[in-house]
N, C-alpha and C positions, 0 to 999 in steps of 0.2 A: 586094705586100709592104707591110704596114702598120707593121712595126717592124723595126729593124736594130740590130745591135751593131757598133760600129766600135772599133778599137783602134789605139793607137800604142805599139809595143813595140820596144825595141832588143835586149834580151838575153833576152826570152821570158816574163817573169812576166805582163805585161799580156795577152799573146797566150794564155797558158795559162788565165788567168781568163776571157777572152772566149770561148774555145772550150768551156770547161766550162759557162759561162752559156748558151751556145748549145745545148749538149747538154741542159741541164736545162729550157730554156724552148721549144726548137724555133725560136728566132729566129736567122736567119742572121748569121754574124759575118764581117766583112771588115776588112782593114787600112784605115786612114784613107786611104791612097793609092789605094784602089780604091772609094772612097765614091761611091754613086750620088747623084743629086739628092735632097736631103733634104726638099724642099717637099711631096712627096706622102706623106710618112711621118707616122704618128701619134706614134710613140715612137722616139727616138734614144737609145741607150745608148752613151756614149763611155767606154771604159776606156783610160786612158793612164798611161804610166810617168812618174814625176817625174824631171826632169833640170834641173839648173841653175835652179831656181826656177820651173819651168813644167811643164806636162803635154805630153808629146811629141805633136805633130801636132794638138793641140786648136785652136790659133789658126788654122792653115791650114784645118782642117775647117769651122770656124764663120765664117771671114772672109766678110763681106758677106752673111751669112745672118741671117734673122730667123725666129722661130717664130710661126706664127699661132695663132689660137684653136683649142684642141683638140690642139695639138702639145705633146709633152713632151720635155724634155731631162734625161737622167739622166747625171751625170758621176761616174765612178769613178776615183779616183787610186790608183796603185800605187807604193809606195816602200819604202825600207828602214826608215825611221823608224816607230816604233810609233804608229798612229793612236789608240790608246786613251789616249795622253798628250795632254792638252788643249792644251798649247803646240804640239805638233806639228800638230794639226788647225788651230789658229789660223794658224800659219805657212803651211801648205798653202793655206788659204782666202784668206789675204792675197795669195799669189801668183796664185791663180785670178782674183781680182778685178782684178788688173793685166793678165791675159792675155785676158779675154773681155769683151765689152760688158756694162755694168751690167744692162741689161734681160734678157740671157740668164742672167747670174749669179743675179739675183734670182728668176727663174722656174725655175731648175734644181733638181733634187733631187741632193744630193751625198753620195757615200759615199767611204770611204777604206779601202784594203786594204794589207796588207804584202806585199812582194815578196821577191826573192832577189838575191844578188850572188855572183859568182864572179870573183875578181880575175884568175884565169888567162884568163878569157874576155873581159875588158875590152879595148877598143881602146887603142892606145898613148896617145892623147889623154886618154881617161878615166882610165887608170892613172896618168898624169902628174899630172892634177888631184887625184886621190885621194892620191897620194904627197905632193904639196905641202900639201894640207889636213891630212894626218896629221902632217907635220913641224911645221906651224904650231900645231896643237893640242898637240903635245908640249911646246911652249914655254910653254903656259899651265898653270895649276894645274887639276887635275881638278875642283875646286869651281867653276871658271868655265865649264865645259863645259855646253852645253845638252843636253837629252835626245837630240837628233839627233846632236850631237857624240859623246856616249857610245856610241850605236849604231855610229857610224863607227869609233870606236876599238876597240870590242869585236869587230867583224867584219873589221877591216883585214887584208888579205892572205889572207883565208880564203874558203871557200865557205859561205855561210849562206842557207838556204832557209826563208822564213817563209810561203810560199804555203799558204793554208788554204782549201780549197774550201767548207768549212762556213760561212765568213764571207760567202759569196755569198747566203745565205738572205734577209737583209733586202732585197737587190737583187732577188731573184726575187719576193719578196712585192710590192715596188713595181711591177715590170714586170707582174705578174699583175693587180694593182689597176688599172693603166692599161688592160689588155686588157679587164677586166670593165666599165670605164666606156665603152669604145668600142663594145662589143657591145650 
């Protein structure tokens, strides 16, 4: 196995993207908890959900690992905030830089996708955090909200699904480019 797709998903969006990417590329997908040794792989695609300023499972997956010459790391974040908005991408990338070593961040190819949220499915802890954040934002003027705050306020208490498998195409292109270079 020369390539692998790993994912960190709590409520399913990152897992859905990982399985669809696997289906479209023929690369096997596994939860990060089941990750084999990465040292013998040419390409590692990590698809992870954004939670509390980080990508679920990414730090654990990459802890103590380095990528040698010819190895590629592709990181795909999945979150509620619209990655087409520049400030959202900046915020996500700032968080990534804090989460992984600089040499991995600098060599990684990074993509951002939109996920889904279903407040009925959230754990009590996550629902509590979202409720507190919603209450806090209600005390501020809407003009003070960031784009991410606006997304939270627009979807609060609802089921919103922004998963779009067509947005995988640039990732597929990158993965195939890697495969062509290896062969």
